[in-house]
C-alpha positions as CSV (number, residue, x, y, z in Angstrom):
1,M,153.8,83.5,163.3
2,R,154.6,86.1,166.6
3,R,158.6,86.3,167.6
4,G,159.6,83.7,170.0
5,D,157.0,81.5,169.2
6,I,157.9,77.7,168.0
7,E,155.2,75.3,166.3
8,L,155.6,71.9,165.4
9,E,152.2,69.8,163.8
10,H,152.2,66.3,163.2
11,A,155.5,66.3,162.1
12,S,157.4,62.7,161.0
13,R,160.9,62.5,159.5
14,S,163.2,59.2,158.8
15,F,166.5,58.7,157.8
16,S,167.7,55.8,155.6
17,V,170.6,53.4,156.8
18,R,171.4,51.6,154.2
19,A,175.1,51.6,152.8
20,D,175.4,53.6,150.2
21,R,177.9,51.5,148.0
22,G,179.0,51.8,145.1
23,R,177.1,49.7,142.1
24,T,177.8,48.1,139.1
25,L,176.3,48.7,135.5
26,K,174.8,45.1,136.1
27,E,173.5,45.5,139.5
28,L,171.3,49.0,138.0
29,V,170.3,46.8,135.2
30,F,169.1,44.0,136.5
31,R,168.4,45.4,139.9
32,R,170.2,42.7,142.3
33,G,171.6,43.6,145.8
34,S,169.7,43.9,149.1
35,D,168.1,47.3,149.3
36,G,169.4,47.0,153.2
37,P,167.3,47.8,156.4
38,P,164.3,50.0,156.3
39,P,164.2,53.9,156.9
40,V,164.8,54.5,160.8
41,R,162.0,56.9,162.4
42,A,163.8,59.8,164.1
43,L,160.0,61.6,164.8
44,H,156.6,60.5,164.1
45,D,153.3,62.5,164.5
46,V,154.9,65.0,166.9
47,S,153.4,67.8,167.8
48,L,154.7,70.7,170.0
49,R,153.7,74.4,170.9
50,V,156.2,76.4,172.9
51,G,155.2,80.1,173.5
52,R,157.7,83.1,173.7
53,G,159.8,83.4,176.7
54,E,159.3,79.5,178.1
55,T,162.1,77.3,178.5
56,V,162.0,73.7,177.7
57,G,163.9,70.8,177.9
58,L,164.2,67.8,175.6
59,I,165.4,64.8,177.3
60,G,164.7,60.8,175.9
61,R,167.1,58.0,174.9
62,N,169.5,58.0,172.9
63,G,167.8,57.8,169.5
64,A,164.5,59.3,170.7
65,G,164.6,62.3,168.4
66,K,165.6,65.0,170.2
67,S,168.4,65.8,168.1
68,S,166.5,65.5,165.2
69,T,163.9,67.9,166.6
70,L,166.7,70.9,167.0
71,K,167.5,70.3,163.5
72,V,164.2,70.4,162.2
73,L,163.3,73.5,164.0
74,A,167.0,74.9,163.0
75,G,166.1,74.4,159.5
76,I,168.9,72.0,158.9
77,I,166.3,69.0,157.6
78,P,163.4,68.9,156.4
79,L,159.9,67.3,157.1
80,Q,158.6,64.3,155.4
81,E,155.4,65.1,157.1
82,G,153.7,68.0,159.1
83,R,155.1,71.6,159.8
84,A,157.8,73.2,161.7
85,E,158.0,76.7,162.3
86,A,159.8,79.1,164.8
87,G,159.3,83.2,164.9
88,G,162.0,85.9,164.9
89,R,165.5,84.8,164.8
90,V,166.7,81.5,165.6
91,V,169.7,80.9,167.1
92,S,171.0,77.1,167.3
93,L,174.0,75.9,169.1
94,L,174.0,72.3,167.7
95,E,177.8,70.7,167.6
96,L,180.8,71.8,167.6
97,G,182.3,73.7,164.6
98,A,179.3,73.8,163.1
99,G,178.9,76.6,160.8
100,F,182.5,77.7,161.2
101,G,185.2,77.8,158.3
102,R,187.9,75.6,159.6
103,D,190.8,77.4,158.1
104,F,189.1,81.2,159.1
105,S,190.2,82.4,162.7
106,G,188.1,82.8,165.5
107,R,187.5,86.8,164.9
108,E,186.4,86.1,161.2
109,N,184.2,82.8,161.8
110,I,182.3,85.4,164.1
111,E,181.8,88.2,161.4
112,L,180.9,85.3,159.5
113,N,178.3,83.6,162.0
114,G,177.0,87.4,162.5
115,A,176.3,87.8,158.8
116,L,174.6,84.3,158.0
117,H,172.0,85.4,161.0
118,G,171.2,88.8,159.5
119,L,173.6,91.2,161.3
120,R,174.9,93.8,159.4
121,R,178.6,94.3,159.6
122,E,178.5,97.5,162.2
123,E,176.5,95.5,164.2
124,V,178.8,92.7,164.2
125,A,181.8,95.1,165.1
126,E,179.6,96.7,167.8
127,R,179.4,93.1,169.1
128,M,183.0,91.9,168.7
129,D,184.7,92.8,172.3
130,A,181.8,91.5,174.0
131,I,182.2,88.2,171.6
132,I,185.8,87.7,172.5
133,A,185.6,88.6,176.0
134,F,183.1,86.2,177.1
135,S,185.0,83.6,175.2
136,E,188.2,84.1,176.9
137,L,190.4,82.6,174.0
138,G,192.5,86.0,174.1
139,E,195.0,86.1,171.6
140,F,193.7,82.8,170.1
141,I,191.0,84.4,168.4
142,D,193.2,85.3,165.5
143,V,194.3,81.9,165.1
144,P,192.7,79.3,162.7
145,V,190.1,77.3,164.3
146,R,191.0,74.1,163.0
147,T,193.7,74.4,166.0
148,Y,191.0,74.7,168.8
149,S,190.4,71.9,170.9
150,S,186.4,70.7,171.6
151,G,186.4,73.1,174.3
152,M,187.4,76.2,172.4
153,F,185.2,75.2,169.6
154,V,182.1,75.5,172.7
155,R,183.4,79.0,174.0
156,L,183.2,80.5,170.4
157,G,180.3,79.3,169.5
158,F,178.4,79.6,172.8
159,A,179.8,83.1,172.7
160,I,178.5,83.9,169.1
161,A,175.2,82.7,170.0
162,A,174.8,84.5,173.1
163,H,175.3,88.2,171.6
164,L,172.9,87.5,168.2
165,D,169.9,88.7,170.1
166,A,167.9,85.8,169.4
167,D,164.1,85.0,169.7
168,V,164.7,81.1,169.7
169,L,167.8,79.7,171.2
170,L,168.4,76.0,170.3
171,I,170.8,74.4,172.1
172,D,171.9,70.3,171.6
173,E,174.0,69.2,175.1
174,V,177.4,71.0,173.7
175,L,177.9,72.7,176.8
176,A,179.1,69.7,178.6
177,V,181.9,70.3,177.0
178,G,183.1,73.0,178.7
179,D,184.8,73.4,181.8
180,E,182.6,73.9,185.0
181,A,183.6,78.0,185.4
182,F,182.7,77.9,181.7
183,Q,179.2,75.8,182.2
184,R,178.0,78.2,184.9
185,K,179.0,81.6,183.1
186,C,177.0,80.2,180.3
187,L,173.9,79.5,182.3
188,R,174.0,82.7,184.0
189,R,173.8,84.4,180.5
190,I,171.0,82.1,179.8
191,S,169.1,83.5,182.4
192,E,169.7,86.7,181.2
193,Q,168.4,85.9,177.7
194,I,164.9,84.1,179.4
195,A,164.4,87.4,181.4
196,G,164.8,89.5,178.1
197,G,161.8,87.0,176.4
198,T,164.3,84.5,174.3
199,T,162.6,81.1,174.3
200,L,165.0,78.5,175.1
201,V,164.8,74.6,174.2
202,L,167.6,72.7,175.6
203,V,168.5,69.3,174.9
204,S,170.9,67.4,177.6
205,H,171.0,64.1,179.6
206,D,171.9,66.3,182.5
207,A,169.1,66.5,184.8
208,T,170.8,69.0,186.9
209,A,171.0,71.5,183.9
210,I,167.4,70.7,183.0
211,E,166.3,71.6,186.4
212,R,168.3,74.5,186.7
213,V,167.4,76.0,183.6
214,C,163.6,74.9,182.1
215,E,160.2,75.2,183.7
216,R,158.8,72.6,181.4
217,V,159.9,69.0,180.0
218,V,159.4,67.1,177.1
219,V,160.4,63.4,177.2
220,L,160.7,61.9,173.8
221,E,160.7,57.9,173.1
222,A,160.9,56.4,170.1
223,G,160.4,59.5,168.0
224,E,157.0,60.2,169.8
225,V,156.1,62.5,172.9
226,A,155.9,60.3,175.8
227,Y,155.1,63.5,178.4
228,D,155.3,67.3,178.3
229,G,154.3,69.0,181.4
230,P,156.2,70.5,184.6
231,T,160.0,69.5,184.9
232,A,160.3,67.8,188.5
233,D,157.6,65.8,187.4
234,G,159.1,65.3,183.8
235,L,162.6,64.2,185.3
236,L,160.8,61.7,187.7
237,F,159.0,60.2,184.4
238,Y,162.2,60.2,182.8
239,H,163.9,58.1,185.6
240,R,161.1,55.6,185.6
241,L,161.0,55.1,182.0
242,M,164.8,54.9,182.0
243,G,164.6,52.0,184.9
244,T,166.1,54.6,187.8
245,P,162.9,55.8,189.6
246,E,165.0,57.3,192.4
247,G,166.5,59.8,189.8
248,A,170.0,59.2,192.3
249,P,173.1,58.2,190.0
250,L,174.4,54.3,190.3
251,D,177.4,54.8,192.7
252,V,180.5,52.2,191.2
253,R,183.1,53.7,192.9
254,R,184.9,50.9,195.3
255,P,184.9,51.8,199.0
256,A,188.3,53.4,199.6
257,G,188.8,51.0,202.7
258,A,188.9,53.7,205.7
259,E,187.9,53.0,209.1
260,R,184.6,55.3,208.2
261,E,183.2,56.4,205.1
262,V,180.4,58.2,203.7
263,L,179.3,56.2,200.5
264,E,176.3,57.8,199.1
265,I,174.5,61.2,199.7
266,E,171.1,61.8,198.5
267,L,169.0,65.3,198.4
268,A,165.5,65.2,198.3
269,D,162.3,67.8,199.1
270,G,160.2,68.0,202.4
271,V,158.1,65.0,200.7
272,G,161.0,62.7,199.9
273,R,161.4,63.4,196.5
274,P,164.6,63.3,194.7
275,G,166.2,66.3,193.3
276,T,169.3,68.7,193.3
277,V,167.1,71.9,192.6
278,F,165.1,73.9,195.5
279,R,163.6,77.2,196.1
280,P,164.7,79.2,199.0
281,G,162.5,78.3,202.1
282,D,161.9,74.9,201.0
283,A,162.1,71.9,203.4
284,V,165.4,69.8,202.3
285,R,166.3,66.2,203.5
286,V,169.9,65.0,203.3
287,T,170.2,61.4,203.2
288,L,173.9,59.7,204.0
289,V,174.8,56.0,203.6
290,L,177.7,55.2,206.0
291,A,179.7,52.3,206.5
292,A,182.6,51.8,209.3
293,R,184.6,49.0,210.4
294,A,184.0,46.8,213.6
295,G,186.2,48.8,216.5
296,A,186.4,51.9,214.5
297,P,187.3,54.8,216.5
298,P,184.6,57.3,217.5
299,R,184.2,60.0,214.4
300,W,182.2,62.7,213.9
301,L,180.2,62.8,210.8
302,V,181.0,66.3,209.4
303,L,178.0,68.2,206.8
304,E,179.3,71.3,204.8
305,V,177.7,73.9,202.3
306,R,180.3,75.7,200.4
307,D,179.3,78.4,197.7
308,A,180.5,78.2,194.0
309,E,183.7,79.8,194.9
310,G,184.5,76.9,197.4
311,R,183.8,79.0,200.4
312,R,182.0,77.7,203.8
313,V,178.8,78.4,204.1
314,F,177.7,76.2,206.7
315,R,178.7,73.5,209.1
316,T,177.0,70.9,211.1
317,A,178.3,68.0,212.6
318,A,176.5,64.4,214.0
319,D,177.1,63.2,217.5
320,P,179.9,60.2,217.2
321,A,177.3,58.1,219.0
322,L,174.6,58.2,216.1
323,V,176.9,56.9,213.7
324,V,179.3,54.5,215.6
325,A,177.9,51.3,213.5
326,G,177.1,53.0,210.3
327,G,174.0,52.1,208.2
328,T,171.6,55.6,207.0
329,V,171.4,58.5,208.7
330,R,169.1,62.1,207.8
331,F,170.1,65.7,208.3
332,E,166.6,67.5,207.7
333,I,166.4,71.5,206.9
334,P,162.9,72.6,207.7
335,R,163.9,75.9,205.6
336,L,166.6,75.9,203.1
337,A,168.0,79.8,204.1
338,L,169.7,80.4,201.3
339,L,169.3,82.4,198.0
340,G,170.0,81.5,194.5
341,G,173.0,80.5,193.1
342,D,175.1,76.8,192.7
343,Y,176.2,75.1,196.2
344,D,178.3,72.0,197.1
345,L,177.3,69.6,199.8
346,V,180.3,67.3,201.1
347,A,180.3,65.1,204.0
348,G,183.5,63.4,205.7
349,F,184.5,62.0,209.4
350,A,186.5,63.9,211.6
351,A,187.8,63.4,215.1
352,P,186.1,66.0,217.8
353,E,186.7,69.7,217.2
354,A,188.8,68.8,214.1
355,D,188.0,69.2,210.2
356,P,187.6,65.9,208.3
357,D,191.3,64.7,207.0
358,H,189.4,64.3,203.5
359,Y,186.0,64.4,202.4
360,D,184.2,61.5,201.0
361,R,181.7,62.7,199.1
362,V,180.3,66.0,197.3
363,Q,176.6,66.6,196.1
364,R,176.2,69.6,193.8
365,F,172.7,71.2,194.2
366,A,170.9,74.6,193.1
367,V,168.7,77.1,194.8
368,L,166.6,79.3,192.1
369,R,167.0,82.9,192.0
370,E,164.1,85.1,193.8
371,D,163.4,88.9,193.7
372,G,163.8,90.6,197.4
373,G,167.3,89.8,198.2
374,E,171.0,89.2,197.0
375,G,174.1,87.7,198.3
376,L,174.1,83.8,200.3
377,V,171.7,83.9,202.8
378,D,168.3,84.2,203.0
379,L,167.0,87.1,205.3
380,R,164.5,88.7,203.5
381,G,162.1,90.5,205.5
382,A,159.1,92.9,205.0
383,W,159.8,96.7,204.5
384,S,157.5,99.2,206.5
385,V,157.1,102.7,207.1
386,A,158.2,103.0,211.2
387,D,155.4,105.1,213.3
388,R,157.3,108.7,214.2
389,A,156.7,108.0,218.1
390,E,157.9,104.2,217.5
391,A,160.7,105.3,216.0
392,A,161.6,108.4,218.7
393,S,161.4,106.1,221.5
């Protein structure tokens, strides 16, 4: 099989959930006692092909078979029927601390994991400083990993996985444990590996992470493939399956009781499809649900865009007359003039010519990276050779 390719053909796997209680000699002889519930079907006749360099998100309900699929591809559990193959070096990050020697230090576990993935001692030594730097563990790299927190496990595990030159990278939800800054660094590293031809299969319940990383989505339901196609359509299919077709999170935070308040922010594309990932130049709709007490004094509705470091990129405000009674208002962006990166949209009320005392709501969104420009603002144009006469004038 070609390096980086993945194939599942008619893959099936079940697991027994019978309690393995100790039996007496009498029970064994006379076969008394219940055999317990029937096996649980994790995968049933799953066929899936992923080409080299593809990025695929696996989503579905709990128990749909997502983790079982990754473990089959990683060679951790065998199939009962069908075939599973992955070409080249397969690197998996499936469970916190999986494959670590608990009494070994972080440095010793780097050497162990490198050896398990076929690297020679000198190859591991060449990568050692980069792995330690990426993990940000500092002096704790020489401490036994049994003392690590869950976040430290993720840092070390991903740092190792990110420097093993994987042909196939399998990740199961564990990045959700890391803090926000480390998650962003991981996503940047994943994008570098994808650019180098690594095949990625990512399991996550975070629709934003799937949108940012994956060009294709596979929805599993009861161990079977329910959908396989483009990411945007796949996430909409999944939201309909889960009974949340609008794709927006349910907000259960109680209103703060202020005179005016922003209750919800929802982002959508130019035709109204909810989403949090856009391309430079896309049309974007921002819908805000507002609450206002009767007789509340006039206030400006302030909307700001901030970059990943919290710096203000853009600010606008709606006239108080537009929001005097609360309700729902919309801000239309005909062309999103931002370059690739992560951004926050924040909203709140303020007196005229003042900043809000606080912002009621924050909505994160991402802009896909494209060639032709760097920075924040999209001012990409066309280069050409100027005529000499024109230049002289």
